[in-house]
PDB file as gemmi writes it, atoms N, CA and C in Angstrom:
CRYST1    1.000    1.000    1.000  90.00  90.00  90.00 P 1                      
ATOM      1  N   UNK A   1     181.815  90.337 -18.833  1.00  0.00           N  
ATOM      2  CA  UNK A   1     182.002  90.632 -19.920  1.00  0.00           C  
ATOM      3  C   UNK A   1     181.301  89.870 -20.755  1.00  0.00           C  
ATOM      4  N   UNK A   2     180.559  90.172 -21.326  1.00  0.00           N  
ATOM      5  CA  UNK A   2     180.315  89.251 -22.899  1.00  0.00           C  
ATOM      6  C   UNK A   2     180.767  88.750 -23.900  1.00  0.00           C  
ATOM      7  N   UNK A   3     180.232  87.885 -25.197  1.00  0.00           N  
ATOM      8  CA  UNK A   3     181.314  88.689 -25.809  1.00  0.00           C  
ATOM      9  C   UNK A   3     179.926  87.463 -27.381  1.00  0.00           C  
ATOM     10  N   UNK A   4     179.776  89.191 -28.257  1.00  0.00           N  
ATOM     11  CA  UNK A   4     178.231  89.006 -29.246  1.00  0.00           C  
ATOM     12  C   UNK A   4     179.737  88.830 -29.861  1.00  0.00           C  
ATOM     13  N   UNK A   5     178.831  87.284 -31.100  1.00  0.00           N  
ATOM     14  CA  UNK A   5     178.971  87.081 -32.356  1.00  0.00           C  
ATOM     15  C   UNK A   5     178.907  88.140 -33.830  1.00  0.00           C  
ATOM     16  N   UNK A   6     179.691  88.185 -34.238  1.00  0.00           N  
ATOM     17  CA  UNK A   6     178.862  88.977 -35.732  1.00  0.00           C  
ATOM     18  C   UNK A   6     177.824  89.219 -35.848  1.00  0.00           C  
ATOM     19  N   UNK A   7     176.910  88.446 -36.181  1.00  0.00           N  
ATOM     20  CA  UNK A   7     175.424  88.352 -36.511  1.00  0.00           C  
ATOM     21  C   UNK A   7     175.012  89.376 -34.979  1.00  0.00           C  
ATOM     22  N   UNK A   8     174.755  89.994 -33.855  1.00  0.00           N  
ATOM     23  CA  UNK A   8     174.871  90.351 -33.624  1.00  0.00           C  
ATOM     24  C   UNK A   8     175.317  92.017 -33.014  1.00  0.00           C  
ATOM     25  N   UNK A   9     176.463  92.333 -33.187  1.00  0.00           N  
ATOM     26  CA  UNK A   9     177.269  93.340 -33.389  1.00  0.00           C  
ATOM     27  C   UNK A   9     176.734  94.189 -34.421  1.00  0.00           C  
ATOM     28  N   UNK A  10     176.289  93.116 -35.728  1.00  0.00           N  
ATOM     29  CA  UNK A  10     176.019  93.719 -36.538  1.00  0.00           C  
ATOM     30  C   UNK A  10     174.882  94.018 -37.026  1.00  0.00           C  
ATOM     31  N   UNK A  11     173.559  93.691 -36.050  1.00  0.00           N  
ATOM     32  CA  UNK A  11     172.224  93.654 -36.020  1.00  0.00           C  
ATOM     33  C   UNK A  11     172.626  94.891 -35.222  1.00  0.00           C  
ATOM     34  N   UNK A  12     173.506  95.379 -33.884  1.00  0.00           N  
ATOM     35  CA  UNK A  12     173.173  96.089 -32.718  1.00  0.00           C  
ATOM     36  C   UNK A  12     173.675  97.766 -33.324  1.00  0.00           C  
ATOM     37  N   UNK A  13     175.176  97.680 -34.906  1.00  0.00           N  
ATOM     38  CA  UNK A  13     175.266  98.501 -35.848  1.00  0.00           C  
ATOM     39  C   UNK A  13     174.454  99.087 -36.288  1.00  0.00           C  
ATOM     40  N   UNK A  14     173.747  98.188 -36.234  1.00  0.00           N  
ATOM     41  CA  UNK A  14     171.893  98.808 -37.998  1.00  0.00           C  
ATOM     42  C   UNK A  14     171.211  99.390 -36.676  1.00  0.00           C  
ATOM     43  N   UNK A  15     171.193  98.659 -35.268  1.00  0.00           N  
ATOM     44  CA  UNK A  15     170.139  99.943 -34.859  1.00  0.00           C  
ATOM     45  C   UNK A  15     170.674 101.097 -34.095  1.00  0.00           C  
ATOM     46  N   UNK A  16     172.267 101.159 -34.007  1.00  0.00           N  
ATOM     47  CA  UNK A  16     173.121 102.000 -33.348  1.00  0.00           C  
ATOM     48  C   UNK A  16     173.415 101.793 -32.240  1.00  0.00           C  
ATOM     49  N   UNK A  17     173.264 101.042 -31.896  1.00  0.00           N  
ATOM     50  CA  UNK A  17     174.043 100.931 -29.688  1.00  0.00           C  
ATOM     51  C   UNK A  17     174.892 100.270 -30.388  1.00  0.00           C  
ATOM     52  N   UNK A  18     175.821 100.879 -31.086  1.00  0.00           N  
ATOM     53  CA  UNK A  18     177.083 100.933 -30.864  1.00  0.00           C  
ATOM     54  C   UNK A  18     177.616 101.650 -31.095  1.00  0.00           C  
ATOM     55  N   UNK A  19     178.227 102.241 -29.991  1.00  0.00           N  
ATOM     56  CA  UNK A  19     179.431 103.608 -30.225  1.00  0.00           C  
ATOM     57  C   UNK A  19     180.690 103.474 -29.544  1.00  0.00           C  
ATOM     58  N   UNK A  20     182.280 103.447 -29.587  1.00  0.00           N  
ATOM     59  CA  UNK A  20     183.242 103.060 -29.915  1.00  0.00           C  
ATOM     60  C   UNK A  20     183.837 102.099 -29.802  1.00  0.00           C  
ATOM     61  N   UNK A  21     183.043 101.373 -30.689  1.00  0.00           N  
ATOM     62  CA  UNK A  21     183.675  99.869 -30.521  1.00  0.00           C  
ATOM     63  C   UNK A  21     182.551  98.328 -29.098  1.00  0.00           C  
ATOM     64  N   UNK A  22     182.113  99.754 -28.137  1.00  0.00           N  
ATOM     65  CA  UNK A  22     181.940  99.187 -27.559  1.00  0.00           C  
ATOM     66  C   UNK A  22     179.844  99.274 -27.046  1.00  0.00           C  
ATOM     67  N   UNK A  23     178.842  98.173 -27.553  1.00  0.00           N  
ATOM     68  CA  UNK A  23     177.651  97.705 -26.394  1.00  0.00           C  
ATOM     69  C   UNK A  23     177.332  99.377 -25.896  1.00  0.00           C  
ATOM     70  N   UNK A  24     176.100  99.185 -26.125  1.00  0.00           N  
ATOM     71  CA  UNK A  24     175.000  99.839 -25.097  1.00  0.00           C  
ATOM     72  C   UNK A  24     173.478  99.683 -25.295  1.00  0.00           C  
ATOM     73  N   UNK A  25     172.710  99.068 -24.175  1.00  0.00           N  
ATOM     74  CA  UNK A  25     171.212  99.080 -23.771  1.00  0.00           C  
ATOM     75  C   UNK A  25     171.011  99.757 -24.979  1.00  0.00           C  
ATOM     76  N   UNK A  26     170.053  99.616 -25.879  1.00  0.00           N  
ATOM     77  CA  UNK A  26     168.769  99.902 -26.216  1.00  0.00           C  
ATOM     78  C   UNK A  26     168.170 101.770 -25.296  1.00  0.00           C  
ATOM     79  N   UNK A  27     167.965 102.510 -26.099  1.00  0.00           N  
ATOM     80  CA  UNK A  27     166.803 103.945 -25.270  1.00  0.00           C  
ATOM     81  C   UNK A  27     168.477 104.371 -24.023  1.00  0.00           C  
ATOM     82  N   UNK A  28     169.268 104.348 -24.061  1.00  0.00           N  
ATOM     83  CA  UNK A  28     170.722 104.457 -23.049  1.00  0.00           C  
ATOM     84  C   UNK A  28     171.005 105.438 -23.970  1.00  0.00           C  
ATOM     85  N   UNK A  29     171.967 106.174 -22.798  1.00  0.00           N  
ATOM     86  CA  UNK A  29     173.113 107.703 -23.619  1.00  0.00           C  
ATOM     87  C   UNK A  29     174.527 107.011 -23.190  1.00  0.00           C  
ATOM     88  N   UNK A  30     175.374 107.199 -23.973  1.00  0.00           N  
ATOM     89  CA  UNK A  30     176.784 107.411 -24.450  1.00  0.00           C  
ATOM     90  C   UNK A  30     176.811 107.811 -22.871  1.00  0.00           C  
ATOM     91  N   UNK A  31     178.505 107.764 -22.141  1.00  0.00           N  
ATOM     92  CA  UNK A  31     178.652 108.254 -20.687  1.00  0.00           C  
ATOM     93  C   UNK A  31     178.911 109.875 -21.160  1.00  0.00           C  
ATOM     94  N   UNK A  32     179.435 110.237 -21.895  1.00  0.00           N  
ATOM     95  CA  UNK A  32     180.024 112.216 -22.343  1.00  0.00           C  
ATOM     96  C   UNK A  32     178.218 112.644 -22.083  1.00  0.00           C  
ATOM     97  N   UNK A  33     176.647 111.758 -22.541  1.00  0.00           N  
ATOM     98  CA  UNK A  33     176.199 111.947 -22.442  1.00  0.00           C  
ATOM     99  C   UNK A  33     175.553 112.029 -21.656  1.00  0.00           C  
ATOM    100  N   UNK A  34     175.257 111.001 -20.974  1.00  0.00           N  
ATOM    101  CA  UNK A  34     175.061 110.705 -19.866  1.00  0.00           C  
ATOM    102  C   UNK A  34     175.339 111.019 -18.785  1.00  0.00           C  
ATOM    103  N   UNK A  35     176.624 112.125 -18.510  1.00  0.00           N  
ATOM    104  CA  UNK A  35     177.273 112.978 -17.262  1.00  0.00           C  
ATOM    105  C   UNK A  35     177.669 114.273 -17.364  1.00  0.00           C  
ATOM    106  N   UNK A  36     177.040 114.470 -16.454  1.00  0.00           N  
ATOM    107  CA  UNK A  36     177.566 115.929 -16.249  1.00  0.00           C  
ATOM    108  C   UNK A  36     178.167 116.772 -14.501  1.00  0.00           C  
ATOM    109  N   UNK A  37     179.455 116.582 -14.851  1.00  0.00           N  
ATOM    110  CA  UNK A  37     179.541 116.540 -13.626  1.00  0.00           C  
ATOM    111  C   UNK A  37     179.704 118.309 -12.463  1.00  0.00           C  
ATOM    112  N   UNK A  38     179.583 118.428 -11.728  1.00  0.00           N  
ATOM    113  CA  UNK A  38     179.176 118.856 -10.491  1.00  0.00           C  
ATOM    114  C   UNK A  38     179.059 120.329 -10.852  1.00  0.00           C  
ATOM    115  N   UNK A  39     177.604 120.735 -11.717  1.00  0.00           N  
ATOM    116  CA  UNK A  39     177.619 122.875 -11.561  1.00  0.00           C  
ATOM    117  C   UNK A  39     178.572 123.561 -10.670  1.00  0.00           C  
ATOM    118  N   UNK A  40     178.859 123.688  -9.785  1.00  0.00           N  
ATOM    119  CA  UNK A  40     179.069 124.158  -8.957  1.00  0.00           C  
ATOM    120  C   UNK A  40     180.887 123.767  -8.627  1.00  0.00           C  
ATOM    121  N   UNK A  41     181.377 123.393  -8.940  1.00  0.00           N  
ATOM    122  CA  UNK A  41     182.473 122.960  -8.521  1.00  0.00           C  
ATOM    123  C   UNK A  41     183.685 124.501  -9.858  1.00  0.00           C  
ATOM    124  N   UNK A  42     184.547 124.165  -9.581  1.00  0.00           N  
ATOM    125  CA  UNK A  42     185.279 124.536 -10.094  1.00  0.00           C  
ATOM    126  C   UNK A  42     185.887 123.653 -11.557  1.00  0.00           C  
ATOM    127  N   UNK A  43     186.383 125.467 -12.705  1.00  0.00           N  
ATOM    128  CA  UNK A  43     186.763 124.016 -13.325  1.00  0.00           C  
ATOM    129  C   UNK A  43     187.574 123.585 -14.093  1.00  0.00           C  
ATOM    130  N   UNK A  44     188.300 122.830 -12.495  1.00  0.00           N  
ATOM    131  CA  UNK A  44     189.669 122.130 -12.504  1.00  0.00           C  
ATOM    132  C   UNK A  44     189.411 121.064 -12.327  1.00  0.00           C  
ATOM    133  N   UNK A  45     188.273 120.656 -11.295  1.00  0.00           N  
ATOM    134  CA  UNK A  45     187.754 120.382 -10.739  1.00  0.00           C  
ATOM    135  C   UNK A  45     186.659 119.315 -11.524  1.00  0.00           C  
ATOM    136  N   UNK A  46     185.944 120.174 -12.378  1.00  0.00           N  
ATOM    137  CA  UNK A  46     185.024 119.355 -12.776  1.00  0.00           C  
ATOM    138  C   UNK A  46     185.228 118.218 -14.142  1.00  0.00           C  
ATOM    139  N   UNK A  47     186.922 118.904 -14.846  1.00  0.00           N  
ATOM    140  CA  UNK A  47     187.916 118.621 -16.119  1.00  0.00           C  
ATOM    141  C   UNK A  47     187.851 117.686 -15.441  1.00  0.00           C  
ATOM    142  N   UNK A  48     188.615 117.245 -13.581  1.00  0.00           N  
ATOM    143  CA  UNK A  48     188.994 116.171 -14.244  1.00  0.00           C  
ATOM    144  C   UNK A  48     188.234 114.739 -13.353  1.00  0.00           C  
ATOM    145  N   UNK A  49     187.135 115.800 -13.134  1.00  0.00           N  
ATOM    146  CA  UNK A  49     185.945 114.316 -12.870  1.00  0.00           C  
ATOM    147  C   UNK A  49     185.091 114.235 -14.072  1.00  0.00           C  
ATOM    148  N   UNK A  50     185.201 114.553 -15.025  1.00  0.00           N  
ATOM    149  CA  UNK A  50     185.211 113.786 -16.856  1.00  0.00           C  
ATOM    150  C   UNK A  50     186.152 112.938 -16.922  1.00  0.00           C  
ATOM    151  N   UNK A  51     187.974 113.116 -16.484  1.00  0.00           N  
ATOM    152  CA  UNK A  51     188.272 112.112 -17.239  1.00  0.00           C  
ATOM    153  C   UNK A  51     189.087 111.270 -16.493  1.00  0.00           C  
ATOM    154  N   UNK A  52     188.593 111.439 -15.216  1.00  0.00           N  
ATOM    155  CA  UNK A  52     188.355 110.155 -14.492  1.00  0.00           C  
ATOM    156  C   UNK A  52     187.172 109.334 -14.624  1.00  0.00           C  
ATOM    157  N   UNK A  53     185.818 109.188 -14.826  1.00  0.00           N  
ATOM    158  CA  UNK A  53     184.903 108.949 -15.700  1.00  0.00           C  
ATOM    159  C   UNK A  53     184.916 108.379 -16.646  1.00  0.00           C  
ATOM    160  N   UNK A  54     186.244 108.887 -17.449  1.00  0.00           N  
ATOM    161  CA  UNK A  54     186.297 108.035 -18.567  1.00  0.00           C  
ATOM    162  C   UNK A  54     186.631 107.620 -18.528  1.00  0.00           C  
ATOM    163  N   UNK A  55     187.330 107.202 -17.397  1.00  0.00           N  
ATOM    164  CA  UNK A  55     188.700 106.522 -17.720  1.00  0.00           C  
ATOM    165  C   UNK A  55     190.479 106.661 -17.667  1.00  0.00           C  
ATOM    166  N   UNK A  56     190.881 107.745 -18.255  1.00  0.00           N  
ATOM    167  CA  UNK A  56     192.388 108.238 -18.094  1.00  0.00           C  
ATOM    168  C   UNK A  56     192.987 107.954 -17.368  1.00  0.00           C  
ATOM    169  N   UNK A  57     194.477 107.394 -17.809  1.00  0.00           N  
ATOM    170  CA  UNK A  57     195.012 107.453 -17.077  1.00  0.00           C  
ATOM    171  C   UNK A  57     195.595 108.632 -16.307  1.00  0.00           C  
ATOM    172  N   UNK A  58     196.754 108.714 -15.587  1.00  0.00           N  
ATOM    173  CA  UNK A  58     197.227 110.060 -14.524  1.00  0.00           C  
ATOM    174  C   UNK A  58     197.669 111.257 -15.060  1.00  0.00           C  
ATOM    175  N   UNK A  59     198.728 110.199 -16.033  1.00  0.00           N  
ATOM    176  CA  UNK A  59     199.840 110.861 -17.024  1.00  0.00           C  
ATOM    177  C   UNK A  59     198.646 112.083 -17.616  1.00  0.00           C  
ATOM    178  N   UNK A  60     198.112 111.228 -18.827  1.00  0.00           N  
ATOM    179  CA  UNK A  60     197.183 111.427 -19.571  1.00  0.00           C  
ATOM    180  C   UNK A  60     196.246 112.770 -18.943  1.00  0.00           C  
ATOM    181  N   UNK A  61     196.137 112.771 -18.307  1.00  0.00           N  
ATOM    182  CA  UNK A  61     194.846 113.465 -17.230  1.00  0.00           C  
ATOM    183  C   UNK A  61     195.638 115.136 -17.473  1.00  0.00           C  
ATOM    184  N   UNK A  62     197.325 114.300 -17.073  1.00  0.00           N  
ATOM    185  CA  UNK A  62     197.885 115.155 -16.248  1.00  0.00           C  
ATOM    186  C   UNK A  62     198.162 116.103 -17.605  1.00  0.00           C  
ATOM    187  N   UNK A  63     198.256 115.428 -18.957  1.00  0.00           N  
ATOM    188  CA  UNK A  63     199.304 116.019 -20.159  1.00  0.00           C  
ATOM    189  C   UNK A  63     197.953 116.471 -20.436  1.00  0.00           C  
ATOM    190  N   UNK A  64     196.739 115.872 -20.331  1.00  0.00           N  
ATOM    191  CA  UNK A  64     195.241 116.705 -20.869  1.00  0.00           C  
ATOM    192  C   UNK A  64     195.474 118.891 -20.867  1.00  0.00           C  
ATOM    193  N   UNK A  65     195.484 118.239 -19.399  1.00  0.00           N  
ATOM    194  CA  UNK A  65     195.324 119.932 -18.382  1.00  0.00           C  
ATOM    195  C   UNK A  65     196.129 120.840 -18.817  1.00  0.00           C  
ATOM    196  N   UNK A  66     197.590 120.432 -18.955  1.00  0.00           N  
ATOM    197  CA  UNK A  66     198.374 121.348 -19.447  1.00  0.00           C  
ATOM    198  C   UNK A  66     197.776 122.027 -20.431  1.00  0.00           C  
ATOM    199  N   UNK A  67     196.732 121.055 -21.496  1.00  0.00           N  
ATOM    200  CA  UNK A  67     196.545 121.800 -23.250  1.00  0.00           C  
ATOM    201  C   UNK A  67     195.763 122.592 -21.913  1.00  0.00           C  
ATOM    202  N   UNK A  68     195.011 122.236 -21.745  1.00  0.00           N  
ATOM    203  CA  UNK A  68     193.616 123.330 -21.719  1.00  0.00           C  
ATOM    204  C   UNK A  68     194.189 125.019 -20.769  1.00  0.00           C  
ATOM    205  N   UNK A  69     195.050 124.089 -19.701  1.00  0.00           N  
ATOM    206  CA  UNK A  69     195.891 125.202 -19.112  1.00  0.00           C  
ATOM    207  C   UNK A  69     195.572 126.701 -20.420  1.00  0.00           C  
ATOM    208  N   UNK A  70     197.292 125.938 -20.982  1.00  0.00           N  
ATOM    209  CA  UNK A  70     197.454 126.703 -22.225  1.00  0.00           C  
ATOM    210  C   UNK A  70     196.532 127.148 -23.237  1.00  0.00           C  
ATOM    211  N   UNK A  71     195.863 126.831 -23.455  1.00  0.00           N  
ATOM    212  CA  UNK A  71     194.214 127.026 -24.354  1.00  0.00           C  
ATOM    213  C   UNK A  71     193.463 128.407 -23.890  1.00  0.00           C  
ATOM    214  N   UNK A  72     193.982 128.627 -21.870  1.00  0.00           N  
ATOM    215  CA  UNK A  72     193.250 129.227 -21.456  1.00  0.00           C  
ATOM    216  C   UNK A  72     193.853 130.216 -21.648  1.00  0.00           C  
ATOM    217  N   UNK A  73     195.312 130.399 -22.145  1.00  0.00           N  
ATOM    218  CA  UNK A  73     196.230 131.442 -21.454  1.00  0.00           C  
ATOM    219  C   UNK A  73     196.475 131.941 -22.803  1.00  0.00           C  
ATOM    220  N   UNK A  74     196.152 131.086 -23.675  1.00  0.00           N  
ATOM    221  CA  UNK A  74     196.296 131.538 -25.849  1.00  0.00           C  
ATOM    222  C   UNK A  74     194.908 132.821 -25.782  1.00  0.00           C  
ATOM    223  N   UNK A  75     193.748 132.773 -25.119  1.00  0.00           N  
ATOM    224  CA  UNK A  75     192.784 133.386 -25.031  1.00  0.00           C  
ATOM    225  C   UNK A  75     191.689 134.229 -23.394  1.00  0.00           C  
ATOM    226  N   UNK A  76     193.170 134.365 -23.369  1.00  0.00           N  
ATOM    227  CA  UNK A  76     193.418 135.295 -21.863  1.00  0.00           C  
ATOM    228  C   UNK A  76     193.570 136.835 -22.353  1.00  0.00           C  
ATOM    229  N   UNK A  77     192.218 138.118 -22.377  1.00  0.00           N  
ATOM    230  CA  UNK A  77     192.666 139.257 -22.979  1.00  0.00           C  
ATOM    231  C   UNK A  77     192.632 139.831 -21.589  1.00  0.00           C  
ATOM    232  N   UNK A  78     193.717 140.955 -21.544  1.00  0.00           N  
ATOM    233  CA  UNK A  78     193.769 142.116 -20.796  1.00  0.00           C  
ATOM    234  C   UNK A  78     194.319 141.506 -19.347  1.00  0.00           C  
ATOM    235  N   UNK A  79     194.957 140.362 -19.046  1.00  0.00           N  
ATOM    236  CA  UNK A  79     194.622 139.022 -18.118  1.00  0.00           C  
ATOM    237  C   UNK A  79     193.392 139.059 -17.131  1.00  0.00           C  
ATOM    238  N   UNK A  80     192.294 139.087 -17.901  1.00  0.00           N  
ATOM    239  CA  UNK A  80     191.272 138.380 -17.935  1.00  0.00           C  
ATOM    240  C   UNK A  80     191.318 137.067 -18.277  1.00  0.00           C  
ATOM    241  N   UNK A  81     190.460 136.258 -17.111  1.00  0.00           N  
ATOM    242  CA  UNK A  81     190.598 134.596 -18.079  1.00  0.00           C  
ATOM    243  C   UNK A  81     189.595 135.079 -18.943  1.00  0.00           C  
ATOM    244  N   UNK A  82     188.757 134.263 -19.443  1.00  0.00           N  
ATOM    245  CA  UNK A  82     187.516 134.350 -20.194  1.00  0.00           C  
ATOM    246  C   UNK A  82     187.282 132.151 -20.481  1.00  0.00           C  
ATOM    247  N   UNK A  83     186.096 132.362 -19.574  1.00  0.00           N  
ATOM    248  CA  UNK A  83     185.523 130.791 -19.272  1.00  0.00           C  
ATOM    249  C   UNK A  83     185.533 129.933 -20.914  1.00  0.00           C  
ATOM    250  N   UNK A  84     185.763 128.992 -20.897  1.00  0.00           N  
ATOM    251  CA  UNK A  84     185.374 128.389 -21.909  1.00  0.00           C  
ATOM    252  C   UNK A  84     184.382 128.241 -22.580  1.00  0.00           C  
ATOM    253  N   UNK A  85     183.796 127.813 -21.451  1.00  0.00           N  
ATOM    254  CA  UNK A  85     181.986 128.703 -22.414  1.00  0.00           C  
ATOM    255  C   UNK A  85     181.587 129.515 -23.257  1.00  0.00           C  
ATOM    256  N   UNK A  86     182.601 130.916 -23.089  1.00  0.00           N  
ATOM    257  CA  UNK A  86     182.333 131.893 -23.342  1.00  0.00           C  
ATOM    258  C   UNK A  86     182.832 132.304 -24.483  1.00  0.00           C  
ATOM    259  N   UNK A  87     183.695 130.640 -25.448  1.00  0.00           N  
ATOM    260  CA  UNK A  87     184.511 131.247 -26.425  1.00  0.00           C  
ATOM    261  C   UNK A  87     184.401 130.614 -27.543  1.00  0.00           C  
ATOM    262  N   UNK A  88     183.788 130.410 -28.604  1.00  0.00           N  
ATOM    263  CA  UNK A  88     183.378 130.136 -29.388  1.00  0.00           C  
ATOM    264  C   UNK A  88     184.135 128.800 -30.364  1.00  0.00           C  
ATOM    265  N   UNK A  89     183.784 127.778 -30.548  1.00  0.00           N  
ATOM    266  CA  UNK A  89     184.167 127.178 -31.501  1.00  0.00           C  
ATOM    267  C   UNK A  89     185.832 127.552 -32.069  1.00  0.00           C  
ATOM    268  N   UNK A  90     185.799 128.460 -33.414  1.00  0.00           N  
ATOM    269  CA  UNK A  90     186.561 128.951 -33.853  1.00  0.00           C  
ATOM    270  C   UNK A  90     187.683 129.066 -32.628  1.00  0.00           C  
ATOM    271  N   UNK A  91     187.904 129.292 -31.532  1.00  0.00           N  
ATOM    272  CA  UNK A  91     188.024 129.168 -30.598  1.00  0.00           C  
ATOM    273  C   UNK A  91     189.653 128.342 -30.601  1.00  0.00           C  
ATOM    274  N   UNK A  92     188.926 127.181 -30.848  1.00  0.00           N  
ATOM    275  CA  UNK A  92     189.962 126.268 -30.706  1.00  0.00           C  
ATOM    276  C   UNK A  92     190.785 125.928 -32.538  1.00  0.00           C  
ATOM    277  N   UNK A  93     189.862 126.458 -32.751  1.00  0.00           N  
ATOM    278  CA  UNK A  93     191.136 126.200 -34.702  1.00  0.00           C  
ATOM    279  C   UNK A  93     191.874 127.595 -34.198  1.00  0.00           C  
ATOM    280  N   UNK A  94     191.930 129.136 -33.834  1.00  0.00           N  
ATOM    281  CA  UNK A  94     192.720 129.261 -33.715  1.00  0.00           C  
ATOM    282  C   UNK A  94     194.418 129.172 -32.886  1.00  0.00           C  
ATOM    283  N   UNK A  95     193.417 127.928 -31.579  1.00  0.00           N  
ATOM    284  CA  UNK A  95     194.057 128.206 -30.530  1.00  0.00           C  
ATOM    285  C   UNK A  95     195.658 126.688 -32.001  1.00  0.00           C  
ATOM    286  N   UNK A  96     194.970 126.021 -32.332  1.00  0.00           N  
ATOM    287  CA  UNK A  96     195.344 125.462 -32.880  1.00  0.00           C  
ATOM    288  C   UNK A  96     196.683 125.478 -34.377  1.00  0.00           C  
ATOM    289  N   UNK A  97     196.055 126.292 -34.391  1.00  0.00           N  
ATOM    290  CA  UNK A  97     196.968 127.030 -35.540  1.00  0.00           C  
ATOM    291  C   UNK A  97     197.461 127.583 -34.674  1.00  0.00           C  
ATOM    292  N   UNK A  98     197.138 127.938 -34.007  1.00  0.00           N  
ATOM    293  CA  UNK A  98     198.846 129.410 -33.439  1.00  0.00           C  
ATOM    294  C   UNK A  98     199.276 128.182 -33.382  1.00  0.00           C  
ATOM    295  N   UNK A  99     199.274 126.782 -32.568  1.00  0.00           N  
ATOM    296  CA  UNK A  99     199.868 125.821 -32.754  1.00  0.00           C  
ATOM    297  C   UNK A  99     200.777 125.551 -33.707  1.00  0.00           C  
ATOM    298  N   UNK A 100     200.173 125.383 -34.820  1.00  0.00           N  
ATOM    299  CA  UNK A 100     200.925 124.279 -36.177  1.00  0.00           C  
ATOM    300  C   UNK A 100     202.217 125.589 -36.182  1.00  0.00           C  
ATOM    301  N   UNK A 101     201.505 126.870 -36.732  1.00  0.00           N  
ATOM    302  CA  UNK A 101     202.346 128.137 -37.044  1.00  0.00           C  
ATOM    303  C   UNK A 101     202.852 128.623 -36.040  1.00  0.00           C  
ATOM    304  N   UNK A 102     202.923 129.562 -35.291  1.00  0.00           N  
ATOM    305  CA  UNK A 102     204.003 130.538 -34.065  1.00  0.00           C  
ATOM    306  C   UNK A 102     205.071 129.062 -33.240  1.00  0.00           C  
ATOM    307  N   UNK A 103     204.316 127.560 -33.119  1.00  0.00           N  
ATOM    308  CA  UNK A 103     204.840 127.753 -32.545  1.00  0.00           C  
ATOM    309  C   UNK A 103     205.786 126.015 -32.649  1.00  0.00           C  
ATOM    310  N   UNK A 104     205.377 125.759 -34.508  1.00  0.00           N  
ATOM    311  CA  UNK A 104     205.284 124.966 -35.473  1.00  0.00           C  
ATOM    312  C   UNK A 104     205.859 123.404 -34.794  1.00  0.00           C  
ATOM    313  N   UNK A 105     204.562 123.202 -33.910  1.00  0.00           N  
ATOM    314  CA  UNK A 105     203.778 121.422 -32.943  1.00  0.00           C  
ATOM    315  C   UNK A 105     203.988 120.583 -34.175  1.00  0.00           C  
ATOM    316  N   UNK A 106     204.107 119.939 -33.848  1.00  0.00           N  
ATOM    317  CA  UNK A 106     203.862 118.369 -34.944  1.00  0.00           C  
ATOM    318  C   UNK A 106     202.260 117.805 -34.665  1.00  0.00           C  
ATOM    319  N   UNK A 107     201.797 117.255 -36.478  1.00  0.00           N  
ATOM    320  CA  UNK A 107     200.291 116.927 -35.681  1.00  0.00           C  
ATOM    321  C   UNK A 107     199.966 116.491 -35.033  1.00  0.00           C  
ATOM    322  N   UNK A 108     201.143 115.257 -34.638  1.00  0.00           N  
ATOM    323  CA  UNK A 108     200.611 114.279 -33.496  1.00  0.00           C  
ATOM    324  C   UNK A 108     200.317 115.794 -32.613  1.00  0.00           C  
ATOM    325  N   UNK A 109     200.977 116.313 -32.129  1.00  0.00           N  
ATOM    326  CA  UNK A 109     200.916 116.854 -30.761  1.00  0.00           C  
ATOM    327  C   UNK A 109     199.323 118.540 -30.826  1.00  0.00           C  
ATOM    328  N   UNK A 110     198.974 118.819 -31.992  1.00  0.00           N  
ATOM    329  CA  UNK A 110     198.060 118.879 -32.574  1.00  0.00           C  
ATOM    330  C   UNK A 110     196.402 118.739 -31.715  1.00  0.00           C  
ATOM    331  N   UNK A 111     196.810 116.937 -32.278  1.00  0.00           N  
ATOM    332  CA  UNK A 111     196.150 116.373 -31.860  1.00  0.00           C  
ATOM    333  C   UNK A 111     195.540 116.327 -30.807  1.00  0.00           C  
ATOM    334  N   UNK A 112     196.480 115.555 -29.760  1.00  0.00           N  
ATOM    335  CA  UNK A 112     196.904 115.493 -28.358  1.00  0.00           C  
ATOM    336  C   UNK A 112     196.202 116.929 -28.423  1.00  0.00           C  
ATOM    337  N   UNK A 113     196.487 117.933 -28.383  1.00  0.00           N  
ATOM    338  CA  UNK A 113     195.967 119.224 -27.680  1.00  0.00           C  
ATOM    339  C   UNK A 113     193.805 119.485 -27.798  1.00  0.00           C  
ATOM    340  N   UNK A 114     194.175 119.460 -29.284  1.00  0.00           N  
ATOM    341  CA  UNK A 114     192.528 118.662 -29.909  1.00  0.00           C  
ATOM    342  C   UNK A 114     191.636 118.283 -28.522  1.00  0.00           C  
ATOM    343  N   UNK A 115     192.439 117.016 -28.321  1.00  0.00           N  
ATOM    344  CA  UNK A 115     191.887 115.868 -27.747  1.00  0.00           C  
ATOM    345  C   UNK A 115     191.774 116.084 -26.262  1.00  0.00           C  
ATOM    346  N   UNK A 116     192.572 116.746 -25.544  1.00  0.00           N  
ATOM    347  CA  UNK A 116     192.888 117.536 -24.372  1.00  0.00           C  
ATOM    348  C   UNK A 116     191.479 118.584 -24.065  1.00  0.00           C  
ATOM    349  N   UNK A 117     191.214 119.130 -25.495  1.00  0.00           N  
ATOM    350  CA  UNK A 117     190.116 120.169 -25.779  1.00  0.00           C  
ATOM    351  C   UNK A 117     188.915 119.696 -25.032  1.00  0.00           C  
ATOM    352  N   UNK A 118     188.599 118.548 -26.026  1.00  0.00           N  
ATOM    353  CA  UNK A 118     187.222 117.819 -25.395  1.00  0.00           C  
ATOM    354  C   UNK A 118     187.048 117.978 -24.447  1.00  0.00           C  
ATOM    355  N   UNK A 119     187.698 117.248 -23.823  1.00  0.00           N  
ATOM    356  CA  UNK A 119     187.177 117.521 -22.575  1.00  0.00           C  
ATOM    357  C   UNK A 119     186.927 118.165 -21.279  1.00  0.00           C  
ATOM    358  N   UNK A 120     186.919 119.672 -21.522  1.00  0.00           N  
ATOM    359  CA  UNK A 120     186.377 120.553 -21.591  1.00  0.00           C  
ATOM    360  C   UNK A 120     184.844 120.238 -21.107  1.00  0.00           C  
ATOM    361  N   UNK A 121     184.052 120.089 -19.578  1.00  0.00           N  
ATOM    362  CA  UNK A 121     182.964 120.436 -19.740  1.00  0.00           C  
ATOM    363  C   UNK A 121     182.387 121.115 -20.918  1.00  0.00           C  
ATOM    364  N   UNK A 122     180.723 120.659 -21.303  1.00  0.00           N  
ATOM    365  CA  UNK A 122     180.757 121.960 -22.019  1.00  0.00           C  
ATOM    366  C   UNK A 122     179.428 123.090 -20.918  1.00  0.00           C  
TER     367      UNK A 122                                                      
END                                                                             
């Protein structure tokens, strides 16, 4: 691991090669941008693949998958599952509003649910 001084970090920030506090080489992409899960795998397998790539702990991965399942159940219509790709961004807002109003969950719980949904493959 390299240790960078404040001057090189400042220059790197100016050049836009610092992402989430980590230095990345110019011209490369970040982990989320440069990683695509196997397209033919099931949604659960794709989710776990992304979570492992991002080095989530197994407990966080399990918890996040639980939130994804709750999200999918919330948007199920007439017994039919809808793929997250078919849902609009407003679907996330509706789910979080449901958690706050109907389920009376805390803000931290809403944040955890939102962070879990970030790991869904595009």
